[in-house]
N, C-alpha and C positions, 0 to 999 in steps of 0.2 A: 504494500498500498504505500504511495509515493503524497501529498498534502503540497498543495499550489495553490498561486489564483487563478482565478475564475475569469477568465476571457470570454473576447463575445465569441470567434469559434467554440463555443462547449454549448450556447445556451440553447439551444436545440435542445441539448443532453439533458443538458439539464431538468427546463418545461421537460420531459417525457419521465425524468426521473420524480419529478415532481409529481405531478398527473398518474403516473402510477404506483407511488408512490403511499398520495391521499386517495385511490379509490381500492388497493388494499390496508393499508392499518386505518383506515376511518372513512368505514362508510355511512359513519354515523352525518359527515360531518355532506354539508350541500356543493352544487357547484354550483359556485355564484360565477366568476370570469368564462371564458373565448381563451381559448387558445390566443392563438392575435393579445386577450389584455394581461395573460402569465408571460410572455413574449415576452410582450414593454414594464410587466413589473420586475420581474425578475432582471431583463437588462440594464435599467436605473442599478440595484447590487452594482453587476459586473463593470457599469462602467461605473462605479464612483469610489470599487476599488473595495466594496465589503465582501464581498462573498470568496471563501478556503472551499475550493474541492478535496474531495477524498478520491484519487483514483489507487481501482484497482486490475492492472494484467490493461493499463492505457484507457481503463473505462472510466469514466464518470459512476464514484457507487456511492457518494452524498452529497452533500453540502451542507454548506452552513457562511449562512448570512446576517450582517454582524451592524452593525450601527454604536457611537460609545455607547459604555453600561449598558447596551441590551443584545441581546440574543431571540435574531429577528426571526427566522425559521435553519429548521435543523430535520433534516430527510434524507434521509438512506433507503438505499435501491431494497426492495422488499427483501429482495428474497438473497442478502447476503446481510439481515441486521444479525446482531450475536455474534461478531466479529469483528472491536475493537474500535468499527470505522468511529459508530459515533461516539463515544473513547475518547478516539483519535483529535477526532476536531474539534471539541471540549478542550481539552486539556493545550488547545493550540486558542483558545478563543481564549481561554481565564488566562493563560502565558501575560499578558498586557493589563491587564486588567486588576485590577484591588476588589469590586461587586461587577454581579452579573444578574440583569433582568429578563424573564422572560414573560409570559402565558404558552397558559398547555392546555387546550382542554380537559373539562374537568372529565370525561365519557377520553377522555384516551389512558386510559392505563397504563401501557405502556408503557409511556412515553412518559410517565409521572414517578413510574417505579424506579427507569430508568436515570433521570435529574431528580429522586433521591436520593440513589446510587449514584450521583454525580455528588453532591455538597446540595443539590438544591434544597431550602426551605421552601413551603407553604407560607409567605406570613400576607395572602388576601383571593381575592378574586369577586365576580360576576354573577347572577343572572344569566345574561346573557350579548351583556351590555359591551359585542361587539358585532364585525359584519355578520356574522353565519347565526345570530340570536343568538348563541349556545352558550350554557354555563359554562367561566372560565373560569380557569387558579394561578394566581401570578407569585413568580416563585422566585430567588436571589440564592444568588450565592454571593462569601464573603468572604474574600482574601483569607488564607488564619485562623476562619474560622473552624473548631469539632466536626469531623460529620455525624 
């Protein structure tokens, strides 16, 4: 596995992985945007240098979009879960941060367990104050905090 900054040439693979992961791992999540909208949305992270890719055998196996203090998106190829890809992406995100926050859908139990194992603690939530209208949880990781 190799981590690298996402480039424009990676955009199609990123959006394909996002759609596949959402379909398999988040079946409760409504599809709210077209492929073209997803290309534009994720292309913005790439243009701003805010997306890290994990590659396995040259193919995009996962990606993490990050803004200062926030994990915005973390998606993995569903066929490659539980192989350390998410952990590697998260470790990379933590390297230069003192604190990271993220939102996770309450129904996404696998992700919530993963984030807890990565040292994130639940600090809040909503009953659906998001685009999907679904309950979500606010999680925080603090450098130096005990697991």
